[in-house]
C-alpha positions in Angstrom: -29.6 -64.1 60.3 -30.2 -66.9 57.8 -30.5 -66.5 54.1 -34.3 -66.9 53.9 -34.8 -64.1 56.4 -32.7 -61.7 54.4 -34.5 -62.7 51.2 -37.8 -62.0 52.9 -36.5 -58.6 54.0 -35.4 -57.8 50.4 -38.8 -58.8 49.1 -40.5 -56.5 51.6 -38.2 -53.6 50.6 -39.1 -54.2 47.0 -42.8 -54.2 47.9 -42.3 -50.9 49.8 -40.7 -49.4 46.7 -43.6 -50.5 44.6 -46.1 -49.0 47.0 -44.2 -45.7 47.3 -43.9 -45.3 43.5 -47.8 -45.3 43.4 -47.8 -42.4 45.9 -45.4 -40.2 43.9 -47.1 -37.3 41.9 -44.9 -37.2 38.8 -46.1 -33.7 37.9 -44.7 -32.3 41.2 -42.4 -34.9 42.6 -40.8 -32.6 45.2 -44.0 -31.3 46.8 -46.3 -32.7 49.5 -46.6 -36.5 50.0 -44.5 -37.1 46.9 -41.3 -36.1 48.7 -42.1 -38.5 51.6 -42.7 -41.3 49.0 -39.3 -40.5 47.4 -37.6 -40.7 50.8 -39.3 -44.0 51.4 -38.0 -45.3 48.0 -34.5 -44.1 48.8 -34.6 -45.7 52.2 -35.8 -49.0 50.8 -33.0 -49.0 48.2 -30.5 -48.4 50.9 -31.9 -51.3 52.9 -31.6 -53.6 49.8 -28.0 -52.5 49.3 -27.1 -53.2 52.9 -28.7 -56.6 52.8 -26.9 -57.5 49.7 -23.6 -56.4 51.3 -24.5 -58.5 54.3 -25.1 -61.6 52.1 -21.8 -61.1 50.3 -19.9 -60.7 53.5 -21.4 -63.9 54.9 -20.3 -65.7 51.7 -16.8 -64.4 52.1 -16.7 -65.4 55.8 -17.8 -68.9 54.9 -15.1 -69.2 52.2 -12.4 -68.0 54.7 -13.6 -70.5 57.3 -13.4 -73.4 54.8 -9.7 -72.9 54.3 
């Protein structure tokens, strides 16, 4: 995967977080569709973390290959 594709995936995950925040009922966040939205937010955050780890590992790999 190249860098632009991973950046696009990160932006899509951020957009999913923004959408899911609008679905959360802050009066009862653990009932009904709110729990599904919270799970979606958590999944998107996990995806962002994994993509950032992937980008970092690619940078480390490139530095090792330069030497």
